[in-house]
Backbone of each chain as ProteinMPNN parsed JSONL, in Angstrom:
{"seq_chain_A": "MAMAATELEYRVELLNRMVASCHDKCSAKPYKEGVLSVGESSCVDRCAAKYWQVVAIVGQLLGSAK", "coords_chain_A": {"N_chain_A": [[0.84, -1.217, 0.0], [1.855, 1.239, 0.93], [3.908, 1.263, -0.846], [2.583, 1.611, -3.254], [1.625, 4.227, -2.967], [4.052, 5.615, -2.793], [5.12, 4.989, -5.299], [3.274, 6.277, -6.928], [3.717, 8.938, -6.183], [6.303, 9.176, -7.137], [5.861, 8.962, -9.902], [4.333, 11.254, -10.416], [6.138, 13.262, -9.708], [8.135, 12.751, -11.57], [6.79, 13.382, -13.983], [6.31, 16.128, -13.533], [8.922, 17.164, -13.475], [9.766, 16.489, -16.03], [8.058, 18.066, -17.597], [8.893, 20.64, -16.773], [11.601, 20.657, -17.598], [11.373, 20.247, -20.394], [9.944, 22.485, -21.072], [11.792, 24.509, -20.43], [13.769, 23.913, -22.303], [12.546, 24.01, -24.799], [10.646, 26.098, -25.247], [10.182, 29.133, -26.945], [11.813, 31.968, -25.982], [11.884, 35.543, -25.826], [8.386, 35.322, -24.915], [6.355, 34.893, -27.602], [3.782, 34.132, -28.379], [0.87, 32.355, -27.025], [0.116, 29.879, -28.026], [1.494, 26.763, -29.087], [4.048, 26.618, -31.502], [4.741, 24.861, -34.637], [7.367, 23.974, -34.671], [8.007, 24.098, -31.947], [6.208, 22.206, -30.932], [7.077, 19.754, -32.07], [9.574, 19.776, -30.954], [8.936, 19.442, -28.233], [7.85, 16.851, -28.322], [10.081, 15.313, -29.084], [11.749, 15.933, -26.981], [10.421, 14.733, -24.805], [10.669, 12.03, -25.555], [13.462, 11.677, -25.507], [13.924, 12.234, -22.841], [12.714, 10.048, -21.622], [14.422, 8.019, -22.513], [16.73, 8.735, -21.166], [15.847, 8.324, -18.558], [15.602, 5.538, -18.592], [18.277, 4.718, -19.036], [19.628, 5.786, -16.792], [18.279, 4.418, -14.82], [19.079, 1.793, -15.364], [21.881, 2.001, -14.935], [21.998, 2.758, -12.217], [20.836, 0.495, -11.116], [22.703, -1.51, -11.774], [24.921, -0.568, -10.478], [24.454, -0.989, -7.808]], "CA_chain_A": [[0.0, 0.0, 0.0], [2.761, 2.382, 0.985], [4.663, 1.212, -2.101], [1.755, 2.192, -4.322], [1.612, 5.681, -2.785], [5.38, 6.111, -3.162], [5.224, 4.863, -6.751], [2.461, 7.336, -7.52], [4.435, 10.198, -5.972], [7.437, 9.187, -8.062], [5.373, 9.235, -11.246], [3.914, 12.657, -10.5], [7.357, 14.063, -9.68], [8.781, 12.548, -12.869], [6.062, 14.163, -14.969], [6.539, 17.552, -13.301], [10.284, 17.523, -13.891], [9.824, 16.39, -17.488], [7.402, 19.261, -18.137], [9.738, 21.803, -16.524], [12.794, 20.585, -18.451], [11.019, 20.457, -21.804], [9.564, 23.887, -21.237], [13.013, 25.304, -20.46], [14.559, 23.66, -23.506], [11.845, 24.127, -26.08], [9.805, 27.272, -25.475], [10.898, 30.291, -27.459], [11.709, 33.158, -25.133], [10.691, 36.035, -25.141], [7.152, 34.667, -25.323], [5.69, 35.611, -28.697], [2.357, 33.819, -28.305], [0.573, 31.28, -26.096], [-0.056, 28.601, -28.716], [2.764, 26.168, -29.501], [4.289, 26.552, -32.939], [5.02, 23.495, -35.1], [8.702, 23.633, -34.199], [7.973, 23.845, -30.502], [5.493, 20.949, -30.687], [7.956, 18.606, -32.353], [10.64, 19.812, -29.949], [8.412, 18.849, -27.001], [7.737, 15.402, -28.52], [11.419, 14.699, -29.041], [12.246, 16.119, -25.617], [9.825, 13.687, -23.959], [11.261, 10.742, -25.942], [14.84, 11.622, -24.993], [13.858, 12.175, -21.376], [12.435, 8.651, -21.271], [15.64, 7.223, -22.717], [17.635, 9.043, -20.054], [15.301, 7.627, -17.386], [15.935, 4.113, -18.719], [19.727, 4.536, -18.872], [19.982, 6.049, -15.402], [17.747, 3.308, -14.029], [19.982, 0.651, -15.568], [23.168, 2.227, -14.282], [21.798, 2.695, -10.77], [20.571, -0.894, -10.753], [23.907, -2.316, -11.87], [25.929, -0.069, -9.543], [24.211, -1.576, -6.487]], "C_chain_A": [[0.861, 1.248, 0.0], [3.58, 2.452, -0.295], [3.894, 1.873, -3.218], [1.746, 3.711, -4.211], [2.955, 6.279, -3.187], [5.566, 6.087, -4.669], [4.462, 5.984, -7.435], [3.153, 8.684, -7.38], [5.602, 10.312, -6.942], [6.987, 9.546, -9.475], [5.005, 10.702, -11.424], [5.142, 13.56, -10.56], [8.08, 13.972, -11.016], [8.12, 13.398, -13.945], [6.34, 15.645, -14.798], [7.917, 17.983, -13.778], [10.432, 17.464, -15.396], [9.216, 17.634, -18.116], [8.302, 20.474, -17.969], [10.947, 21.805, -17.456], [12.45, 20.88, -19.899], [10.579, 21.888, -22.052], [10.804, 24.766, -21.308], [13.74, 25.154, -21.787], [13.867, 24.086, -24.784], [11.086, 25.43, -26.311], [10.653, 28.439, -25.915], [10.689, 31.472, -26.511], [12.386, 34.32, -25.845], [9.397, 35.483, -25.737], [6.453, 35.477, -26.398], [4.187, 35.385, -28.639], [2.145, 32.607, -27.403], [0.511, 29.915, -26.744], [1.315, 28.083, -29.145], [2.888, 26.197, -31.021], [4.641, 25.111, -33.309], [6.384, 23.044, -34.592], [8.72, 23.295, -32.724], [7.288, 22.527, -30.194], [6.401, 19.757, -30.931], [9.117, 18.578, -31.378], [10.182, 19.142, -28.673], [8.306, 17.338, -27.134], [9.092, 14.727, -28.387], [12.025, 14.807, -27.657], [11.71, 15.023, -24.705], [10.468, 12.334, -24.266], [12.663, 10.607, -25.363], [14.859, 11.526, -23.481], [13.623, 10.743, -20.918], [13.669, 7.783, -21.438], [16.63, 7.473, -21.586], [17.171, 8.337, -18.79], [15.716, 6.16, -17.421], [17.415, 3.879, -18.441], [20.128, 4.698, -17.416], [19.485, 4.919, -14.507], [18.636, 2.089, -14.122], [21.269, 0.804, -14.785], [23.058, 2.146, -12.769], [21.583, 1.264, -10.317], [21.826, -1.729, -10.757], [24.944, -1.87, -10.855], [25.728, -0.696, -8.169], [24.859, -2.957, -6.407]], "O_chain_A": [[0.658, 2.176, -0.783], [3.909, 3.534, -0.779], [4.46, 2.603, -4.032], [1.846, 4.412, -5.218], [3.004, 7.322, -3.84], [6.096, 7.03, -5.255], [4.942, 6.571, -8.404], [3.182, 9.478, -8.32], [5.868, 11.378, -7.498], [7.639, 10.33, -10.164], [5.32, 11.315, -12.443], [5.193, 14.502, -11.351], [8.576, 14.971, -11.536], [8.804, 14.057, -14.728], [6.578, 16.353, -15.777], [8.068, 19.031, -14.406], [11.135, 18.285, -15.985], [9.779, 18.199, -19.053], [8.466, 21.258, -18.905], [11.281, 22.837, -18.038], [13.135, 21.659, -20.562], [10.817, 22.439, -23.127], [10.876, 25.669, -22.141], [14.263, 26.125, -22.335], [14.523, 24.481, -25.748], [10.899, 25.831, -27.459], [11.708, 28.71, -25.341], [9.565, 31.913, -26.27], [13.433, 34.089, -26.45], [9.331, 35.211, -26.936], [6.011, 36.601, -26.156], [3.404, 36.317, -28.825], [3.098, 31.911, -27.052], [0.812, 28.904, -26.107], [2.191, 28.862, -29.52], [1.951, 25.845, -31.737], [4.817, 24.255, -32.442], [6.555, 21.909, -34.146], [9.361, 22.333, -32.299], [7.72, 21.799, -29.301], [6.488, 18.854, -30.099], [9.599, 17.508, -31.007], [10.927, 18.362, -28.079], [8.624, 16.608, -26.196], [9.247, 13.724, -27.69], [12.725, 13.903, -27.202], [12.461, 14.447, -23.918], [10.779, 11.573, -23.35], [13.018, 9.57, -24.803], [15.694, 10.832, -22.901], [14.239, 10.275, -19.961], [13.938, 6.913, -20.61], [17.287, 6.549, -21.106], [17.986, 7.812, -18.032], [16.133, 5.603, -16.406], [17.776, 2.96, -17.705], [20.862, 3.879, -16.864], [20.164, 4.511, -13.564], [18.922, 1.43, -13.123], [21.702, -0.103, -14.074], [23.906, 1.546, -12.109], [22.08, 0.857, -9.266], [22.024, -2.562, -9.872], [25.76, -2.676, -10.408], [26.695, -0.916, -7.439], [24.771, -3.621, -5.374]]}, "seq_chain_B": "MSVARIAVQQHYCQAGACPLQSCNCIPSDLRQKRDIRNYLQRNQQQLATMNFPVEAMADLPEEHKASFLQQLEHMQVRDSLRLYNALVERCFKDCVSDFRSKNLAKDEEKCVQKCCEKFMNVSARTGMRFQEFFTEMEKQAAEAAKQASKKR", "coords_chain_B": {"N_chain_B": [[-37.947, 8.192, 12.845], [-39.427, 9.003, 9.738], [-42.512, 7.822, 8.281], [-42.482, 7.544, 5.53], [-39.758, 7.461, 4.994], [-39.032, 5.088, 6.257], [-40.431, 3.341, 4.653], [-39.148, 3.653, 2.158], [-36.641, 2.71, 2.866], [-37.188, 0.043, 3.504], [-38.113, -0.87, 1.061], [-35.905, -0.596, -0.681], [-33.975, -1.952, 0.729], [-34.765, -4.552, 0.509], [-33.986, -5.109, -2.063], [-31.353, -4.874, -1.696], [-30.004, -2.532, -2.21], [-29.797, 0.086, -0.917], [-30.182, 3.571, -1.058], [-30.082, 5.439, 0.98], [-28.232, 7.198, 3.489], [-28.408, 6.274, 6.049], [-28.958, 3.628, 5.991], [-29.054, 0.32, 7.218], [-29.079, -2.048, 6.001], [-27.424, -2.622, 3.863], [-24.275, -4.065, 3.911], [-21.409, -2.433, 5.353], [-19.067, -2.473, 3.882], [-19.82, -2.929, 1.273], [-21.251, -0.63, 0.723], [-19.243, 1.193, 0.858], [-17.784, 0.372, -1.308], [-19.514, 1.119, -3.367], [-19.504, 3.907, -3.058], [-16.814, 4.454, -3.555], [-16.629, 3.624, -6.191], [-18.336, 5.456, -7.411], [-16.945, 7.821, -6.861], [-14.571, 7.41, -8.316], [-15.616, 7.326, -10.888], [-16.69, 9.896, -11.156], [-14.418, 11.511, -10.963], [-12.838, 10.771, -13.068], [-11.688, 12.03, -15.283], [-9.985, 13.934, -14.18], [-8.276, 12.302, -12.757], [-7.078, 10.96, -14.827], [-5.472, 12.901, -16.002], [-3.59, 13.081, -14.106], [-2.175, 10.832, -14.503], [-2.989, 8.571, -13.172], [-3.144, 5.234, -12.149], [-5.952, 3.863, -12.693], [-7.004, 1.328, -13.141], [-5.363, -0.332, -11.729], [-6.158, 0.097, -9.19], [-8.207, -1.613, -8.646], [-7.207, -3.94, -7.632], [-6.536, -3.558, -5.002], [-7.174, -4.197, -1.529], [-10.361, -3.691, 0.169], [-10.481, -2.027, 2.512], [-8.247, -0.493, 2.305], [-8.653, 1.084, 0.144], [-10.231, 3.351, 0.68], [-8.655, 4.964, 2.377], [-6.578, 5.339, 0.645], [-7.759, 6.805, -1.39], [-8.309, 9.131, -0.012], [-5.731, 9.996, 0.534], [-4.964, 10.411, -2.076], [-6.586, 12.573, -2.835], [-5.464, 14.552, -1.197], [-2.944, 14.632, -2.318], [-3.539, 15.585, -4.855], [-4.455, 18.175, -4.29], [-2.136, 19.247, -3.139], [-0.43, 19.076, -5.318], [-1.601, 20.789, -7.22], [-1.33, 23.238, -5.925], [1.424, 23.401, -5.768], [2.046, 23.55, -8.476], [0.889, 26.012, -9.101], [2.536, 27.805, -7.614], [5.036, 27.298, -8.849], [4.553, 28.045, -11.483], [3.93, 30.767, -11.231], [6.394, 31.756, -10.295], [8.071, 31.121, -12.439], [6.981, 32.577, -14.611], [7.189, 35.138, -13.616], [9.969, 35.429, -13.373], [10.695, 35.24, -16.074], [9.303, 37.295, -17.371], [9.03, 39.764, -15.98], [10.86, 42.614, -15.577], [11.146, 45.276, -15.256], [11.437, 47.686, -12.947], [10.654, 50.294, -12.511], [8.192, 51.189, -11.928], [5.304, 50.696, -9.768], [3.155, 49.18, -10.675], [2.274, 46.541, -12.987], [3.499, 46.727, -16.303], [1.818, 47.079, -19.526], [2.843, 45.359, -21.516], [4.259, 43.56, -19.975], [2.176, 42.362, -18.597], [0.808, 41.096, -20.708], [2.821, 39.378, -21.495], [3.008, 37.683, -19.262], [0.534, 36.42, -19.441], [0.798, 35.053, -21.894], [2.933, 33.412, -21.199], [1.819, 31.725, -19.214], [-0.163, 30.43, -20.749], [1.422, 29.135, -22.66], [2.962, 27.443, -21.026], [0.954, 25.773, -20.023], [0.115, 24.521, -22.391], [2.479, 23.179, -23.149], [2.681, 21.508, -20.954], [0.359, 19.941, -21.242], [0.841, 18.587, -23.667], [3.251, 17.246, -23.091], [2.331, 15.621, -21.03], [0.616, 13.945, -22.458], [2.48, 12.511, -24.115], [4.001, 11.374, -22.092], [2.128, 9.646, -20.91], [1.762, 7.855, -23.084], [4.345, 6.718, -23.351], [4.622, 5.589, -20.833], [2.621, 3.585, -20.687], [3.536, 1.998, -22.758], [6.001, 1.182, -21.721], [5.139, -0.261, -19.501], [3.832, -2.331, -20.765], [5.987, -3.596, -22.053], [7.446, -4.388, -19.811], [5.643, -6.17, -18.674], [5.566, -8.126, -20.675], [8.232, -8.987, -20.604], [8.285, -10.058, -18.047], [6.483, -12.123, -18.374], [7.861, -13.765, -20.244], [10.082, -14.402, -18.717], [8.9, -15.925, -16.691], [7.968, -17.998, -18.218], [10.266, -19.252, -19.097], [11.157, -20.373, -16.776]], "CA_chain_B": [[-37.86, 8.19, 11.372], [-40.757, 9.163, 9.165], [-43.083, 6.608, 7.671], [-42.02, 7.454, 4.133], [-38.36, 7.057, 5.013], [-38.979, 3.658, 6.582], [-40.921, 2.609, 3.484], [-38.061, 3.649, 1.168], [-35.566, 1.842, 3.328], [-37.607, -1.354, 3.381], [-38.208, -1.227, -0.353], [-34.584, -0.756, -1.293], [-33.211, -2.941, 1.461], [-35.086, -5.876, -0.031], [-33.17, -5.285, -3.264], [-29.937, -4.797, -1.319], [-29.388, -1.359, -2.835], [-30.397, 1.26, -0.269], [-29.42, 4.789, -1.313], [-30.042, 6.313, 2.143], [-27.005, 7.11, 4.27], [-28.616, 5.627, 7.342], [-29.39, 2.244, 5.809], [-28.251, -0.715, 7.854], [-29.25, -3.324, 5.3], [-26.234, -2.908, 3.072], [-23.053, -4.119, 4.731], [-20.682, -1.175, 5.172], [-18.007, -2.544, 2.876], [-20.437, -2.793, -0.047], [-21.6, 0.774, 0.547], [-17.983, 1.871, 0.586], [-17.44, 0.037, -2.692], [-20.333, 1.935, -4.26], [-19.023, 5.273, -2.971], [-15.523, 4.544, -4.23], [-16.873, 3.516, -7.627], [-18.879, 6.736, -7.854], [-15.874, 8.814, -6.814], [-13.665, 7.188, -9.44], [-16.306, 7.703, -12.127], [-16.839, 11.355, -11.22], [-13.138, 12.192, -11.125], [-12.022, 10.006, -14.0], [-10.908, 12.902, -16.157], [-8.912, 14.552, -13.414], [-7.306, 11.251, -12.435], [-6.328, 10.616, -16.034], [-4.424, 13.891, -16.211], [-2.537, 12.816, -13.138], [-1.597, 9.535, -14.853], [-3.265, 7.668, -12.07], [-3.538, 3.922, -12.663], [-7.266, 3.552, -12.132], [-7.261, -0.107, -13.228], [-4.595, -1.009, -10.671], [-6.867, 0.271, -7.916], [-9.167, -2.695, -8.427], [-6.59, -5.065, -6.926], [-6.306, -3.278, -3.589], [-8.264, -4.593, -0.629], [-11.368, -2.635, 0.315], [-10.253, -1.046, 3.576], [-7.152, 0.4, 1.933], [-9.054, 1.976, -0.943], [-10.752, 4.623, 1.177], [-7.538, 5.795, 2.835], [-5.796, 5.686, -0.54], [-8.459, 7.886, -2.087], [-8.09, 10.355, 0.772], [-4.351, 10.395, 0.258], [-4.934, 10.89, -3.454], [-7.136, 13.93, -2.849], [-4.448, 15.434, -0.619], [-1.865, 14.782, -3.296], [-4.014, 16.441, -5.941], [-4.463, 19.557, -3.799], [-0.742, 19.676, -3.002], [0.175, 19.216, -6.634], [-2.086, 21.997, -7.889], [-0.726, 24.398, -5.277], [2.827, 23.438, -6.176], [2.048, 24.025, -9.858], [0.585, 27.441, -9.033], [3.751, 28.506, -7.203], [6.093, 27.15, -9.853], [4.195, 28.823, -12.672], [4.068, 32.189, -10.905], [7.818, 32.088, -10.234], [8.632, 31.022, -13.786], [6.534, 33.691, -15.452], [7.761, 36.372, -13.062], [11.384, 35.475, -13.761], [10.858, 35.426, -17.512], [8.592, 38.437, -17.967], [9.027, 41.039, -15.262], [12.219, 43.086, -15.322], [11.148, 46.729, -15.176], [10.967, 48.055, -11.611], [10.511, 51.743, -12.384], [6.831, 51.498, -11.463], [4.73, 49.673, -8.874], [2.189, 48.337, -11.387], [2.773, 45.831, -14.161], [3.284, 47.36, -17.597], [0.896, 46.319, -20.388], [3.528, 44.254, -22.194], [4.578, 42.541, -18.969], [0.931, 41.63, -18.331], [0.565, 40.195, -21.851], [3.852, 38.347, -21.452], [2.633, 36.699, -18.243], [-0.583, 35.616, -19.98], [1.328, 34.114, -22.894], [3.768, 32.455, -20.477], [0.938, 30.724, -18.598], [-0.79, 29.632, -21.8], [2.439, 28.274, -23.247], [3.315, 26.375, -20.079], [-0.152, 24.816, -19.985], [0.16, 23.732, -23.624], [3.613, 22.258, -23.052], [2.338, 20.52, -19.933], [-0.627, 19.007, -21.797], [1.471, 17.754, -24.679], [4.185, 16.351, -22.406], [1.529, 14.638, -20.315], [0.176, 12.985, -23.465], [3.606, 11.648, -24.479], [4.325, 10.635, -20.874], [1.162, 8.554, -20.807], [2.049, 6.866, -24.123], [5.563, 5.996, -23.02], [4.46, 4.79, -19.624], [1.86, 2.385, -21.014], [4.397, 1.128, -23.553], [6.99, 0.609, -20.823], [4.489, -1.282, -18.672], [3.591, -3.489, -21.642], [7.263, -4.293, -22.235], [7.785, -5.027, -18.539], [4.757, -7.331, -18.513], [6.023, -9.164, -21.607], [9.491, -9.533, -20.096], [7.957, -10.902, -16.897], [5.861, -13.347, -18.903], [8.899, -14.618, -20.824], [10.911, -14.909, -17.623], [8.183, -16.999, -15.996], [7.85, -19.144, -19.133], [11.541, -19.972, -19.137], [11.24, -21.216, -15.568]], "C_chain_B": [[-39.252, 8.251, 10.794], [-41.192, 7.878, 8.487], [-42.54, 6.421, 6.269], [-40.592, 6.93, 4.078], [-38.222, 5.568, 5.278], [-39.396, 2.841, 5.375], [-39.836, 2.504, 2.425], [-36.987, 2.659, 1.575], [-35.935, 0.383, 3.134], [-37.602, -1.783, 1.932], [-36.84, -1.523, -0.94], [-33.758, -1.819, -0.592], [-33.51, -4.345, 0.963], [-34.226, -6.15, -1.27], [-31.684, -5.241, -2.942], [-29.239, -3.58, -1.875], [-29.938, -0.081, -2.238], [-29.574, 2.505, -0.528], [-29.278, 5.686, -0.101], [-28.752, 6.104, 2.917], [-27.189, 6.261, 5.505], [-29.018, 4.17, 7.214], [-28.47, 1.273, 6.516], [-28.281, -2.008, 7.083], [-28.036, -3.658, 4.451], [-25.053, -3.001, 4.016], [-22.134, -2.955, 4.366], [-19.64, -1.267, 4.069], [-18.578, -2.415, 1.461], [-20.781, -1.338, -0.329], [-20.359, 1.564, 0.192], [-17.561, 1.632, -0.859], [-18.19, 0.927, -3.661], [-19.834, 3.362, -4.259], [-17.711, 5.442, -3.715], [-15.709, 4.505, -5.743], [-17.391, 4.849, -8.162], [-17.803, 7.807, -7.897], [-14.954, 8.672, -8.019], [-14.324, 7.615, -10.746], [-16.378, 9.209, -12.27], [-15.512, 12.009, -11.564], [-12.233, 11.539, -12.148], [-11.11, 10.902, -14.824], [-9.706, 13.482, -15.406], [-7.833, 13.536, -13.076], [-6.464, 10.915, -13.643], [-5.221, 11.624, -16.281], [-3.285, 13.677, -15.232], [-1.837, 11.507, -13.429], [-1.81, 8.529, -13.74], [-3.72, 6.321, -12.616], [-4.854, 3.45, -12.07], [-7.511, 2.047, -12.116], [-6.552, -0.836, -12.095], [-5.305, -0.914, -9.326], [-7.748, -0.928, -7.602], [-8.565, -3.82, -7.593], [-6.486, -4.834, -5.434], [-7.465, -3.765, -2.735], [-9.119, -3.406, -0.238], [-10.964, -1.576, 1.328], [-9.126, -0.093, 3.224], [-7.583, 1.429, 0.901], [-9.465, 3.336, -0.424], [-9.608, 5.531, 1.611], [-6.691, 6.226, 1.647], [-6.429, 6.839, -1.286], [-8.287, 9.209, -1.349], [-6.694, 10.908, 0.505], [-4.244, 11.018, -1.129], [-5.464, 12.307, -3.548], [-6.135, 14.924, -2.298], [-3.344, 15.703, -1.625], [-2.275, 15.702, -4.42], [-3.983, 17.904, -5.523], [-3.033, 20.083, -3.727], [-0.133, 19.956, -4.368], [-0.306, 20.475, -7.349], [-1.515, 23.257, -7.248], [0.737, 24.539, -5.688], [2.942, 23.992, -7.59], [1.828, 25.531, -9.908], [1.858, 28.227, -8.706], [4.827, 28.477, -8.275], [5.814, 28.026, -11.066], [4.368, 30.32, -12.417], [5.54, 32.586, -10.934], [8.427, 32.13, -11.625], [8.269, 32.242, -14.621], [7.067, 35.02, -14.926], [9.219, 36.52, -13.513], [11.544, 35.828, -15.225], [10.327, 36.756, -18.01], [8.824, 39.783, -17.289], [10.46, 41.468, -15.002], [12.28, 44.58, -15.116], [10.575, 47.156, -13.838], [10.921, 49.564, -11.414], [9.133, 52.119, -11.867], [6.307, 50.365, -10.604], [3.847, 48.701, -9.63], [2.838, 47.688, -12.59], [2.502, 46.641, -15.418], [2.4, 46.463, -18.455], [1.61, 45.128, -21.018], [3.934, 43.169, -21.207], [3.355, 41.692, -18.668], [0.671, 40.628, -19.449], [1.563, 39.048, -21.823], [3.487, 37.274, -20.442], [1.511, 35.815, -18.746], [-0.073, 34.586, -20.973], [2.149, 33.029, -22.211], [2.909, 31.348, -19.886], [0.347, 29.804, -19.652], [0.209, 28.634, -22.374], [2.794, 27.125, -22.304], [2.222, 25.322, -20.02], [-0.146, 23.93, -21.227], [1.296, 22.722, -23.586], [3.285, 21.144, -22.074], [1.366, 19.488, -20.492], [0.032, 18.049, -22.773], [2.438, 16.754, -24.051], [3.432, 15.253, -21.662], [1.045, 13.54, -21.239], [1.291, 11.991, -23.78], [4.012, 10.779, -23.293], [3.43, 9.416, -20.749], [1.477, 7.463, -21.817], [3.266, 6.036, -23.745], [5.372, 5.089, -21.832], [3.717, 3.495, -19.93], [2.715, 1.428, -21.834], [5.412, 0.423, -22.658], [6.375, -0.501, -19.983], [4.225, -2.531, -19.482], [4.871, -4.298, -21.773], [7.658, -5.035, -20.96], [6.934, -6.28, -18.328], [5.205, -8.474, -19.417], [7.295, -9.818, -21.101], [9.221, -10.459, -18.914], [7.362, -12.227, -17.354], [6.93, -14.307, -19.409], [9.778, -15.218, -19.743], [10.217, -16.058, -16.909], [8.047, -18.227, -16.882], [9.118, -19.978, -19.1], [11.684, -20.888, -17.94], [10.352, -22.425, -15.796]], "O_chain_B": [[-40.168, 7.612, 11.313], [-40.396, 6.994, 8.171], [-42.187, 5.315, 5.86], [-40.25, 6.086, 3.251], [-37.431, 4.871, 4.641], [-38.816, 1.793, 5.088], [-39.611, 1.436, 1.856], [-36.488, 1.88, 0.762], [-35.127, -0.419, 2.666], [-37.163, -2.881, 1.59], [-36.63, -2.541, -1.599], [-32.947, -2.505, -1.215], [-32.646, -5.221, 0.982], [-33.793, -7.279, -1.498], [-30.848, -5.532, -3.798], [-28.015, -3.575, -2.006], [-30.488, 0.753, -2.958], [-28.375, 2.509, -0.248], [-28.457, 6.603, -0.112], [-28.236, 4.99, 2.999], [-26.254, 5.605, 5.965], [-29.38, 3.536, 8.205], [-27.248, 1.386, 6.425], [-27.599, -2.966, 7.445], [-27.656, -4.822, 4.326], [-24.847, -2.109, 4.839], [-22.084, -2.539, 3.208], [-19.353, -0.278, 3.394], [-17.93, -1.874, 0.566], [-20.632, -0.859, -1.453], [-20.389, 2.469, -0.642], [-17.062, 2.526, -1.542], [-17.628, 1.43, -4.634], [-19.739, 3.985, -5.317], [-17.504, 6.433, -4.415], [-15.053, 5.236, -6.484], [-16.958, 5.321, -9.213], [-17.741, 8.602, -8.835], [-14.596, 9.658, -8.664], [-13.671, 8.197, -11.613], [-16.16, 9.749, -13.354], [-15.466, 12.948, -12.359], [-11.015, 11.718, -12.118], [-9.937, 10.598, -15.041], [-8.584, 13.517, -15.912], [-6.641, 13.843, -13.098], [-5.276, 10.618, -13.516], [-4.136, 11.248, -16.723], [-2.144, 14.051, -15.504], [-0.969, 11.102, -12.656], [-0.923, 7.741, -13.412], [-4.604, 6.276, -13.472], [-4.875, 2.73, -11.072], [-8.146, 1.533, -11.196], [-7.058, -1.825, -11.564], [-5.086, -1.736, -8.437], [-8.008, -1.228, -6.437], [-9.286, -4.566, -6.929], [-6.362, -5.788, -4.667], [-8.614, -3.745, -3.176], [-8.675, -2.259, -0.3], [-11.079, -0.38, 1.064], [-9.048, 1.002, 3.78], [-6.983, 2.497, 0.779], [-9.103, 4.362, -1.001], [-9.578, 6.713, 1.267], [-6.149, 7.331, 1.629], [-5.738, 7.741, -1.76], [-8.141, 10.265, -1.964], [-6.502, 12.104, 0.284], [-3.54, 12.007, -1.335], [-4.89, 13.15, -4.239], [-5.963, 16.011, -2.85], [-2.869, 16.83, -1.772], [-1.474, 16.507, -4.896], [-3.549, 18.769, -6.283], [-2.737, 21.19, -4.176], [0.583, 20.94, -4.555], [0.481, 21.154, -8.009], [-1.244, 24.237, -7.941], [1.226, 25.643, -5.926], [3.823, 24.802, -7.876], [2.495, 26.24, -10.661], [2.219, 29.174, -9.405], [5.451, 29.495, -8.575], [6.716, 28.666, -11.608], [4.881, 31.05, -13.265], [5.905, 33.61, -11.513], [9.191, 33.035, -11.959], [9.126, 32.858, -15.254], [7.362, 35.925, -15.706], [9.642, 37.583, -13.968], [12.417, 36.617, -15.589], [10.852, 37.298, -18.982], [8.817, 40.823, -17.947], [11.199, 40.783, -14.295], [13.35, 45.117, -14.83], [9.375, 47.016, -13.601], [11.121, 50.062, -10.306], [8.925, 53.245, -11.416], [6.781, 49.231, -10.682], [3.783, 47.522, -9.279], [3.812, 48.197, -13.145], [1.41, 47.182, -15.588], [2.239, 45.273, -18.182], [1.069, 44.022, -21.059], [3.952, 41.989, -21.556], [3.452, 40.476, -18.502], [0.356, 39.466, -19.194], [1.213, 37.897, -22.089], [3.635, 36.084, -20.721], [1.517, 34.605, -18.517], [-0.443, 33.413, -20.922], [2.077, 31.861, -22.592], [3.225, 30.167, -20.035], [0.342, 28.582, -19.502], [-0.098, 27.455, -22.553], [2.911, 25.976, -22.73], [2.507, 24.126, -19.972], [-0.375, 22.724, -21.131], [1.115, 21.557, -23.941], [3.575, 19.976, -22.331], [1.525, 18.292, -20.248], [-0.192, 16.84, -22.713], [2.457, 15.578, -24.415], [3.848, 14.095, -21.665], [1.052, 12.362, -20.881], [1.084, 10.779, -23.721], [4.327, 9.6, -23.455], [3.898, 8.302, -20.514], [1.468, 6.281, -21.474], [3.233, 4.807, -23.807], [5.881, 3.969, -21.801], [4.129, 2.424, -19.486], [2.649, 0.212, -21.652], [5.659, -0.774, -22.806], [6.989, -1.547, -19.772], [4.366, -3.649, -18.985], [4.863, -5.52, -21.627], [8.141, -6.166, -21.014], [7.426, -7.311, -17.868], [5.227, -9.634, -19.005], [7.439, -11.039, -21.153], [9.845, -11.513, -18.788], [7.672, -13.292, -16.82], [6.932, -15.491, -19.072], [10.176, -16.38, -19.822], [10.855, -17.051, -16.559], [8.012, -19.355, -16.391], [9.082, -21.208, -19.079], [12.225, -21.991, -18.025], [10.249, -23.288, -14.925]]}, "name": "protein", "num_of_chains": 2, "seq": "MAMAATELEYRVELLNRMVASCHDKCSAKPYKEGVLSVGESSCVDRCAAKYWQVVAIVGQLLGSAKMSVARIAVQQHYCQAGACPLQSCNCIPSDLRQKRDIRNYLQRNQQQLATMNFPVEAMADLPEEHKASFLQQLEHMQVRDSLRLYNALVERCFKDCVSDFRSKNLAKDEEKCVQKCCEKFMNVSARTGMRFQEFFTEMEKQAAEAAKQASKKR"}
């Protein structure tokens, strides 16, 4: 039960950090408009994909280091 | 208790589906099940945005579900407040730099609006991709587990 709550917290935290990172990397500043342009949209997609790969690699390395 | 109330209770209690709060005919765990089911149905959309595994909830034993749902509500409140703070700080840092006046300039105000809109759009899109990847990852993990158990 406690594991499920911890797992859920981890997922929420992961999502929040992914959103923050992709926003920092992909949004054009100074803010021209609120709607995402085509370039920004594809940037966000690729950012999410790469973030997942990093999650997998780090998970592997941490697992093997133990 | 009024006559009408007693009549309703008797009628529904025979069917085992009393809607009244004070009904003693339904065992408490079944009533809790109904309440939990209703809660999940009502908040399905909000839970989906949080990437909450609604299907996994079905496996938990009954007495844990209620406390889990309470915890979940607390988490949702905490998360929305955290988002509020983070967004305010982000947009302030990015947009406000002119301290010659006490009030926000027109362009700073517009910038903050665009900043919020953009962050919400990025958040929605990232959430979508997150959900896709997570379900794919779970599928792969399930397949790997299956193959591992087959080999044994």
